[in-house]
RODO-2510 file (C-alpha; in nm, 4 decimals, decimal comma):
residues 489
     n   res          X          Y          Z
     1     x     7,3701    11,2814    11,2107
     2     x     7,3461    11,6084    11,1787
     3     x     7,0251    11,7189    10,9743
     4     x     6,9988    12,0601    10,8113
     5     x     6,8320    12,2331    10,5392
     6     x     6,9474    12,4760    10,2868
     7     x     6,8227    12,6571    10,0046
     8     x     7,1492    12,5717     9,7408
     9     x     7,3685    12,2732     9,7975
    10     x     7,7316    12,3198     9,6404
    11     x     7,9312    12,0051     9,6115
    12     x     8,2991    12,0618     9,4928
    13     x     8,5099    12,3892     9,6020
    14     x     8,7255    12,4116     9,2571
    15     x     8,6809    12,6926     9,0625
    16     x     8,3546    12,6507     8,9422
    17     x     8,1737    12,5736     9,3109
    18     x     8,3560    12,8959     9,4346
    19     x     8,2546    13,0893     9,1124
    20     x     7,8887    12,8898     9,1753
    21     x     7,9231    12,9617     9,5642
    22     x     7,9509    13,3505     9,4838
    23     x     7,6805    13,3341     9,2389
    24     x     7,4551    13,1670     9,4794
    25     x     7,4817    13,4034     9,7350
    26     x     7,3881    13,6781     9,5283
    27     x     7,0302    13,5030     9,5460
    28     x     7,0006    13,3447     9,8938
    29     x     7,2004    13,3672    10,1867
    30     x     7,1331    13,0174    10,2505
    31     x     7,3841    12,8196    10,0492
    32     x     7,6612    12,5682    10,1357
    33     x     7,9802    12,4536     9,9942
    34     x     8,0893    12,1282    10,0157
    35     x     8,4299    11,9929     9,9871
    36     x     8,5387    11,6061     9,9947
    37     x     8,9012    11,6285     9,9099
    38     x     9,1817    11,9106     9,9914
    39     x     9,1098    12,2805     9,9407
    40     x     9,2327    12,4778     9,6903
    41     x     9,1162    12,4411     9,3300
    42     x     9,2986    12,1937     9,0737
    43     x     9,4690    12,4793     8,8960
    44     x     9,6548    12,6040     9,1834
    45     x     9,7650    12,2894     9,3253
    46     x     9,8351    12,0770     9,0655
    47     x     9,7200    12,2130     8,6842
    48     x     9,7916    12,5485     8,5451
    49     x    10,0468    12,7114     8,7961
    50     x    10,2675    12,4522     8,8853
    51     x    10,2727    12,3177     8,4926
    52     x    10,3966    12,6702     8,4107
    53     x    10,6613    12,6988     8,7040
    54     x    10,8288    12,3695     8,5357
    55     x    10,7992    12,5146     8,2053
    56     x    10,9744    12,8330     8,2971
    57     x    11,2379    12,6560     8,4129
    58     x    11,2790    12,4367     8,1063
    59     x    11,2647    12,7675     7,9263
    60     x    11,5564    12,9324     8,1041
    61     x    11,7338    12,6418     8,0571
    62     x    11,6582    12,6300     7,7151
    63     x    11,7471    12,9666     7,6453
    64     x    12,0966    12,9320     7,8234
    65     x    12,1798    12,7195     7,6038
    66     x    12,0788    12,8505     7,3073
    67     x    12,2657    13,1595     7,3014
    68     x    12,5525    13,0825     7,0542
    69     x    12,3221    13,1989     6,7525
    70     x    12,3242    13,5301     6,8627
    71     x    12,6987    13,5685     6,9270
    72     x    12,7084    13,5249     7,2884
    73     x    12,9154    13,2165     7,4199
    74     x    12,8667    13,0827     7,7222
    75     x    13,1831    12,8977     7,8802
    76     x    13,1064    12,5549     8,0561
    77     x    12,8096    12,3343     8,0807
    78     x    12,4645    12,4548     8,1515
    79     x    12,4115    12,2519     8,4581
    80     x    12,0401    12,1216     8,6273
    81     x    11,9663    12,1694     9,0355
    82     x    11,6822    11,9312     8,9945
    83     x    11,6303    11,9991     9,3218
    84     x    11,6275    12,3323     9,3312
    85     x    11,4201    12,3511     9,0374
    86     x    11,1401    12,1495     9,2491
    87     x    11,1532    12,3784     9,5229
    88     x    11,0747    12,6635     9,3751
    89     x    10,7994    12,4684     9,1568
    90     x    10,6860    12,3736     9,4912
    91     x    10,7067    12,7191     9,6813
    92     x    10,5215    12,9469     9,4483
    93     x    10,2475    12,6447     9,4244
    94     x    10,1851    12,6802     9,7783
    95     x    10,1728    13,0142     9,7342
    96     x     9,9000    13,0478     9,4659
    97     x     9,6850    12,7664     9,6805
    98     x     9,7376    12,9964     9,9961
    99     x     9,5806    13,2805     9,8051
   100     x     9,2856    13,0500     9,7243
   101     x     9,2629    12,9369    10,1061
   102     x     9,2705    13,2493    10,1957
   103     x     8,9654    13,3429    10,0130
   104     x     8,7582    13,0438    10,0916
   105     x     8,8403    13,2202    10,4584
   106     x     8,5357    13,4889    10,3737
   107     x     8,3062    13,2124    10,3408
   108     x     8,1443    13,1470    10,7042
   109     x     8,2640    12,8308    10,8118
   110     x     7,9156    12,7246    10,8850
   111     x     7,8838    12,7075    10,5164
   112     x     8,1536    12,5236    10,4636
   113     x     8,1192    12,1075    10,4536
   114     x     8,3893    11,8638    10,5016
   115     x     8,2926    11,5611    10,3498
   116     x     8,2497    11,3279    10,1006
   117     x     7,8770    11,3917    10,0044
   118     x     7,6321    11,1912     9,7786
   119     x     7,2884    11,1575     9,6924
   120     x     6,9820    10,9977     9,9116
   121     x     6,7382    11,1328     9,7443
   122     x     6,6765    11,4150     9,4502
   123     x     6,6604    11,6802     9,7463
   124     x     6,8649    11,5084    10,0098
   125     x     7,2436    11,5089    10,0504
   126     x     7,4487    11,2930    10,2724
   127     x     7,7858    11,4308    10,3693
   128     x     8,1012    11,2371    10,5032
   129     x     7,8975    11,0283    10,7882
   130     x     7,7876    11,3518    11,0028
   131     x     7,5465    11,5755    10,8220
   132     x     7,1979    11,5422    10,6115
   133     x     7,1251    11,8138    10,4191
   134     x     6,8066    11,9029    10,2269
   135     x     6,8564    12,1174     9,9446
   136     x     6,5817    12,2697     9,7516
   137     x     6,8667    12,2951     9,4596
   138     x     7,2258    12,1809     9,3948
   139     x     7,5347    12,2081     9,1884
   140     x     7,7449    11,9476     9,0981
   141     x     8,0927    12,1343     9,0988
   142     x     8,3192    11,7868     9,1190
   143     x     8,5838    11,8467     8,8799
   144     x     8,7484    11,5802     8,6989
   145     x     9,0496    11,3095     8,7792
   146     x     9,3484    11,1513     8,5754
   147     x     9,2139    10,8071     8,4439
   148     x     9,4393    10,5436     8,2206
   149     x     9,3985    10,2013     8,0634
   150     x     9,4446     9,8963     8,3113
   151     x     9,7478     9,7679     8,1255
   152     x     9,9589    10,0494     8,2572
   153     x     9,8861     9,9382     8,6002
   154     x    10,1511     9,6994     8,5871
   155     x    10,3886     9,9448     8,6414
   156     x    10,2931     9,9645     9,0020
   157     x    10,4107    10,2837     9,1581
   158     x    10,6065    10,3842     8,9286
   159     x    10,2437    10,4722     8,7333
   160     x    10,2133    10,8437     8,8248
   161     x     9,9951    11,1066     8,6299
   162     x    10,0564    11,4659     8,6102
   163     x     9,9537    11,5763     8,9939
   164     x    10,2270    11,3442     9,0761
   165     x    10,5271    11,5444     8,9437
   166     x    10,4488    11,8323     9,1494
   167     x    10,5373    11,6327     9,4347
   168     x    10,8689    11,5038     9,3718
   169     x    11,1647    11,6736     9,5323
   170     x    11,3963    11,6185     9,2864
   171     x    11,3600    11,5202     8,8722
   172     x    11,4146    11,1481     8,7894
   173     x    11,6783    11,0885     8,5576
   174     x    11,3979    10,9070     8,2946
   175     x    11,0346    10,9291     8,1759
   176     x    10,8118    10,7750     7,9495
   177     x    10,4915    10,9966     7,8813
   178     x    10,2244    10,8544     7,7121
   179     x     9,9550    11,0804     7,5661
   180     x    10,1020    11,3525     7,3517
   181     x     9,7915    11,5780     7,4463
   182     x     9,8000    11,9260     7,5953
   183     x     9,9470    11,7906     7,9915
   184     x    10,1615    11,5377     7,7874
   185     x    10,3023    11,7717     7,5535
   186     x    10,3874    12,0442     7,8150
   187     x    10,5301    11,7901     8,0420
   188     x    10,7119    11,6085     7,8167
   189     x    10,9136    11,8925     7,6799
   190     x    10,9443    12,0636     8,0012
   191     x    11,1114    11,7391     8,1606
   192     x    11,2800    11,6993     7,8326
   193     x    11,4641    12,0341     7,8844
   194     x    11,5894    12,0031     8,2327
   195     x    11,8050    11,7321     8,1329
   196     x    11,5106    11,4004     8,1564
   197     x    11,5241    11,1250     7,9550
   198     x    11,1748    11,1234     7,7247
   199     x    10,9639    10,9439     7,5367
   200     x    10,6319    11,0700     7,4111
   201     x    10,4279    10,8002     7,2864
   202     x    10,0413    10,8223     7,1374
   203     x     9,8113    10,5835     6,9725
   204     x     9,5369    10,7667     6,8049
   205     x     9,7730    10,9934     6,6099
   206     x     9,6744    11,2967     6,7358
   207     x     9,8515    11,6107     6,8898
   208     x     9,7884    11,8023     7,1036
   209     x     9,4429    12,0134     7,0438
   210     x     9,5253    12,0623     6,6316
   211     x     9,2397    11,9591     6,4091
   212     x     9,4087    12,1090     6,1033
   213     x     9,6379    11,7814     5,9128
   214     x     9,8943    12,0257     5,7655
   215     x     9,9133    12,2297     6,1272
   216     x     9,9607    11,8697     6,2915
   217     x    10,2007    11,7499     6,0314
   218     x    10,4018    12,0893     6,1305
   219     x    10,3973    12,0567     6,4733
   220     x    10,5102    11,7155     6,4798
   221     x    10,7897    11,7403     6,2765
   222     x    10,9408    12,1004     6,4839
   223     x    10,8597    11,8773     6,7942
   224     x    11,0553    11,5688     6,7320
   225     x    11,3452    11,8016     6,6132
   226     x    11,3181    11,8950     7,0251
   227     x    11,2378    11,5765     7,1604
   228     x    11,1064    11,2050     7,0671
   229     x    10,7658    11,2127     6,9973
   230     x    10,5558    10,9115     6,8421
   231     x    10,1519    11,0645     6,8318
   232     x    10,0984    10,6923     6,6944
   233     x    10,3576    10,4671     6,8633
   234     x    10,3933    10,1075     6,8277
   235     x    10,3774     9,9634     7,1791
   236     x    10,4616     9,5675     7,2548
   237     x    10,4916     9,5788     7,5809
   238     x    10,5027     9,7537     7,9237
   239     x    10,6489     9,5662     8,2234
   240     x    10,8229     9,6934     8,6132
   241     x    11,1383     9,5817     8,6623
   242     x    11,2991     9,6580     9,0193
   243     x    11,2352     9,9907     9,0196
   244     x    11,2112    10,0910     8,6722
   245     x    10,9431    10,0737     8,4193
   246     x    11,0714     9,8539     8,1039
   247     x    10,9012     9,9673     7,7319
   248     x    10,9484     9,7318     7,4193
   249     x    10,8442     9,9630     7,0945
   250     x    10,8810     9,9966     6,7745
   251     x    11,1259    10,3042     6,7012
   252     x    10,9446    10,5807     6,4819
   253     x    11,1152    10,6064     6,1091
   254     x    11,3538    10,3130     6,1476
   255     x    11,0855    10,0421     6,2453
   256     x    11,3555     9,9161     6,5021
   257     x    11,2298     9,7225     6,8203
   258     x    11,3652     9,9004     7,1131
   259     x    11,3877     9,8154     7,4904
   260     x    11,3945    10,1056     7,7548
   261     x    11,4259    10,1793     8,1182
   262     x    11,2266    10,4861     8,2735
   263     x    11,2438    10,5751     8,6313
   264     x    10,8272    10,6489     8,5548
   265     x    10,5507    10,5935     8,3478
   266     x    10,3615    10,9276     8,3067
   267     x    10,0189    10,8757     8,2061
   268     x     9,8525    11,1606     8,0337
   269     x     9,5435    10,9818     7,9227
   270     x     9,2843    11,1725     7,9616
   271     x     9,0571    11,2435     8,2916
   272     x     8,7077    11,1497     8,3682
   273     x     8,4470    11,3586     8,5621
   274     x     8,3797    11,2634     8,9085
   275     x     8,0752    11,1738     8,9012
   276     x     8,0515    10,8286     8,9735
   277     x     8,1007    10,8194     9,3528
   278     x     7,7829    11,0599     9,3846
   279     x     7,5483    10,7736     9,3442
   280     x     7,3378    10,9713     9,1224
   281     x     7,0800    10,7232     9,0416
   282     x     6,9193    10,8189     9,3530
   283     x     6,8938    11,2072     9,2080
   284     x     6,6760    11,0426     8,9359
   285     x     6,8763    11,2334     8,6724
   286     x     6,9212    11,1545     8,3000
   287     x     7,2498    11,0174     8,2344
   288     x     7,4357    10,9356     7,9616
   289     x     7,6721    10,6368     7,8555
   290     x     7,9993    10,7845     8,0671
   291     x     7,7206    10,8551     8,3528
   292     x     7,7297    11,1772     8,3256
   293     x     7,4052    11,3736     8,3331
   294     x     7,2499    11,5666     8,0363
   295     x     7,2622    11,9584     8,0737
   296     x     7,1645    12,2513     7,8728
   297     x     7,5230    12,4078     7,8271
   298     x     7,3473    12,7305     7,8199
   299     x     7,1392    12,7106     8,1737
   300     x     7,3574    12,4255     8,2989
   301     x     7,0465    12,2745     8,3999
   302     x     7,0301    11,8828     8,4249
   303     x     6,7919    11,6568     8,2870
   304     x     6,5562    11,4237     8,4770
   305     x     6,5325    11,0475     8,4033
   306     x     6,1516    11,1592     8,2610
   307     x     6,2989    11,4675     8,0453
   308     x     6,1620    11,7192     8,2725
   309     x     6,3952    11,9757     8,4154
   310     x     6,5589    11,9537     8,7100
   311     x     6,6520    12,1621     8,9957
   312     x     7,0232    12,0291     8,9826
   313     x     7,2671    12,1813     8,7884
   314     x     7,6316    12,0682     8,7002
   315     x     7,9671    12,3247     8,6218
   316     x     8,3232    12,3139     8,5292
   317     x     8,5072    11,9998     8,4544
   318     x     8,2007    11,7750     8,6524
   319     x     8,0351    11,8103     8,3221
   320     x     8,2689    11,7118     8,1177
   321     x     8,2383    11,9665     7,8134
   322     x     8,5388    12,2178     7,8374
   323     x     8,7945    12,1120     8,1131
   324     x     8,9766    12,4836     8,1471
   325     x     8,9517    12,7501     8,3874
   326     x     8,8149    13,0202     8,2870
   327     x     8,5236    12,8171     8,1091
   328     x     8,4806    12,6540     8,4614
   329     x     8,4620    12,9833     8,6160
   330     x     8,2496    13,1144     8,3499
   331     x     8,0298    12,7885     8,4099
   332     x     8,0090    12,7684     8,7902
   333     x     7,9035    13,1718     8,7515
   334     x     7,5750    13,0754     8,5769
   335     x     7,4818    12,7127     8,7605
   336     x     7,5023    12,9344     9,0847
   337     x     7,2872    13,2054     8,9578
   338     x     7,0521    12,9560     8,8117
   339     x     7,0236    12,7343     9,1229
   340     x     6,9604    13,0592     9,3102
   341     x     6,6702    13,1921     9,0768
   342     x     6,5362    12,8604     9,0306
   343     x     6,2512    12,8062     8,8655
   344     x     6,3352    13,0929     8,6898
   345     x     6,6626    13,0729     8,4499
   346     x     6,8537    13,2988     8,2754
   347     x     7,0901    13,1555     7,9419
   348     x     7,4146    13,2672     8,0080
   349     x     7,6669    13,3457     7,7450
   350     x     7,9560    13,1020     7,6522
   351     x     8,3035    13,2062     7,6030
   352     x     8,4801    13,1826     7,2742
   353     x     8,7073    12,8101     7,2432
   354     x     9,0165    12,9433     7,3046
   355     x     9,2714    12,6605     7,4331
   356     x     9,6390    12,7676     7,4478
   357     x     9,9056    12,4892     7,5326
   358     x    10,2266    12,6127     7,6645
   359     x    10,5015    12,4419     7,4580
   360     x    10,7568    12,6165     7,2709
   361     x    10,6305    12,6914     7,0171
   362     x    10,3161    12,7380     7,1400
   363     x    10,0058    12,5999     7,0261
   364     x     9,6652    12,7132     7,0216
   365     x     9,3035    12,7191     6,8575
   366     x     9,0113    12,9790     6,8579
   367     x     8,6379    12,8986     6,8099
   368     x     8,5344    12,5652     6,6160
   369     x     8,7744    12,3746     6,3831
   370     x     8,7162    12,3565     5,9885
   371     x     8,5529    12,0552     6,0111
   372     x     8,3028    12,1938     6,2092
   373     x     8,2995    12,5137     6,0531
   374     x     8,1972    12,3335     5,7576
   375     x     7,9096    12,1773     5,8733
   376     x     7,7606    12,4595     6,0491
   377     x     7,7647    12,7160     5,7735
   378     x     7,6899    12,4919     5,5117
   379     x     7,9910    12,3155     5,3148
   380     x     8,3494    12,3076     5,2498
   381     x     8,2768    12,5659     4,9330
   382     x     8,1146    12,8236     5,2295
   383     x     8,4610    12,8613     5,4151
   384     x     8,7783    13,0246     5,2892
   385     x     9,1255    12,9518     5,4860
   386     x     9,3895    13,1600     5,5384
   387     x     9,7773    13,1056     5,6008
   388     x    10,1076    13,2355     5,7293
   389     x    10,4126    13,1217     5,8125
   390     x    10,6662    13,2378     6,0907
   391     x    10,9981    13,0685     5,9305
   392     x    11,0590    13,4586     5,7398
   393     x    10,8431    13,6751     5,9503
   394     x    11,0662    13,9636     6,0446
   395     x    11,0852    13,9672     6,4321
   396     x    11,0435    13,5725     6,4826
   397     x    11,4237    13,5608     6,2939
   398     x    11,5285    13,8205     6,4894
   399     x    11,4840    13,6462     6,8276
   400     x    11,5129    13,3256     6,6508
   401     x    11,2316    13,1865     6,7094
   402     x    11,0968    13,1368     6,3336
   403     x    10,9286    12,8406     6,3636
   404     x    10,5271    12,7827     6,3113
   405     x    10,2208    12,8519     6,1047
   406     x     9,9124    12,9567     6,1404
   407     x     9,5353    12,8351     5,9490
   408     x     9,2743    13,1262     5,9802
   409     x     8,9083    13,0966     5,8946
   410     x     8,6153    13,2685     5,7674
   411     x     8,2726    13,2632     5,5865
   412     x     8,2398    13,3396     5,1789
   413     x     8,0092    13,6078     5,1392
   414     x     7,9991    13,7688     5,4873
   415     x     8,3669    13,7615     5,5305
   416     x     8,3229    13,7460     5,8728
   417     x     8,5820    13,5740     6,0813
   418     x     8,5234    13,2371     6,2310
   419     x     8,8624    13,0805     6,4285
   420     x     9,1538    12,9263     6,3972
   421     x     9,4646    12,7138     6,4765
   422     x     9,8119    12,8593     6,5729
   423     x    10,1743    12,7272     6,5955
   424     x    10,4467    12,9525     6,6962
   425     x    10,6185    13,1979     6,9034
   426     x    10,4183    13,3500     7,1890
   427     x    10,0601    13,2283     7,0342
   428     x     9,8957    13,2691     7,3620
   429     x     9,9095    13,6830     7,2786
   430     x     9,7184    13,6301     6,9069
   431     x     9,4862    13,3766     6,9919
   432     x     9,3525    13,6332     7,2648
   433     x     9,3208    13,9041     7,0109
   434     x     9,1876    13,6293     6,7378
   435     x     8,9401    13,5441     7,0286
   436     x     8,7903    13,9052     7,1127
   437     x     8,7616    13,9561     6,7461
   438     x     8,5228    13,6624     6,6789
   439     x     8,3351    13,7545     7,0062
   440     x     8,2795    14,0634     6,8440
   441     x     8,1772    13,9100     6,5311
   442     x     8,4246    14,0697     6,3657
   443     x     8,4894    14,0765     5,9386
   444     x     8,8839    14,0109     5,7856
   445     x     8,8551    14,3129     5,6564
   446     x     8,7680    14,4891     5,9791
   447     x     8,9902    14,3415     6,1653
   448     x     9,2867    14,4164     5,8662
   449     x     9,1810    14,7901     5,9903
   450     x     9,3523    14,7508     6,3214
   451     x     9,7088    14,9123     6,3944
   452     x     9,9949    14,6492     6,3796
   453     x    10,3061    14,8008     6,4698
   454     x    10,6294    14,7127     6,3735
   455     x    10,7884    14,4991     6,3959
   456     x    10,5998    14,2553     6,6371
   457     x    10,5200    13,8733     6,5861
   458     x    10,1180    14,0037     6,5677
   459     x    10,3104    14,1332     6,2012
   460     x    10,2815    13,7751     6,1346
   461     x     9,8982    13,7439     6,1927
   462     x     9,8049    14,0418     5,9332
   463     x     9,9976    13,8351     5,6327
   464     x     9,7570    13,5259     5,7634
   465     x     9,4748    13,7801     5,7336
   466     x     9,5703    13,9498     5,4439
   467     x     9,6228    13,6146     5,3019
   468     x     9,2631    13,4845     5,3890
   469     x     9,1243    13,8285     5,2817
   470     x     9,2680    13,7797     4,8774
   471     x     9,0626    13,4030     4,8889
   472     x     8,7600    13,5431     5,0325
   473     x     8,4548    13,5708     4,7881
   474     x     8,1717    13,8083     4,9212
   475     x     7,8812    13,8744     4,7218
   476     x     7,5025    13,7666     4,7409
   477     x     7,5812    13,4596     4,4690
   478     x     7,8320    13,3227     4,7473
   479     x     7,5760    13,3865     5,0141
   480     x     7,2797    13,2368     4,8047
   481     x     7,5163    12,9118     4,7275
   482     x     7,6006    12,8975     5,1100
   483     x     7,2845    12,8909     5,2150
   484     x     7,1478    12,5950     4,9671
   485     x     7,4294    12,3360     4,9989
   486     x     7,4440    12,1121     5,3157
   487     x     7,7317    11,9533     5,5454
   488     x     7,9807    11,8061     5,3068
   489     x     7,8329    11,9620     4,9951
***
């Protein structure tokens, strides 16, 4: 077994790991990057990019079918060539992966180790069966993997996760999706629009990232006009019969017991951090009840079992905080920089929370939820809520995408914008404007001073901000009240 000594070892060559490597290299030339699987980020290989390619095909099919409302007649049926759809998805996906692989080639081969890493001691890693690596400091950036309830396993090889969708050569005839979260909704709606027979089942009543009950109910009604979604499904049994999965459930609305057969059961029921095979017990780290190290979210530094600061850092999806590419990149940079500087540390600036779901209509959240804001800012009396609908919004009606609503939050007294939940056409752009406003600590009145062109969808955002502004109470009295009241008052 080869013996090596380095300043910094980074476990995982995904988005967070690559970001950590580049940051650490600015502090030391002795940095090793370890990858136990295929090179190429989750985003490029099985995440953001291939899913958006599938959604783009689904959107094309949907718009081709939806021309009559504009007075444009398409003669004949719209035909979906599943093989051609998947061929393009995989071809373009491979291009994104190759771009990542090319960037990897800029890292000296001697500084890249292939093999599963596990701790032998706090400063020692065993990589595969070929290298014992002693490192002054270590960054864990091992990502996450899909997980599912054990009773799904009766489906055998007809149980798949989102990663498996992008290995298809052709589209199946039918899929049952379990989990109406971000992944389940995006892939479910796309498959439905590509003529795959679909049902989406949930358990907890949640839908995508929404916490606002009014917005969640509106989105629930809207999606069910397009495809079947039951966020609180009553599934009685799952069985395997031949090459199909048989599911018995109570139909939403009617309560009728139905038994249907599907080609696949797609589990979109969550992901777990890839830390369970690292032998973290030998790293002397304090772990939570899920086996994930405790860490400081501003330095990404882990804590030792005796509560002292560790020389180990954790970044990206592995720490289970915010499984988003831009968050992984930021966290990797902070962790890598601090691993290179340790024992000196610098608190990194974290991004404004931003989530976008590429359904139609799109979903987005900016900042903290209303409930979290109430807890932080002194109770429900201190938070104002503004609302606007896209149903009568001019540009939305012009393009026949006038579905959706938004809820915007601000602080009484200061008038400071705090966050939003949004559902509507091309919301991804408005969500960015709001995230930038939140980063700048802007007040609602200042946001309304910004230019809004006519006619654009962003005028709908202005309507929401105007409604929010009229509901704001400002002045010393309300400020004093909000400083006195506690959470839930």
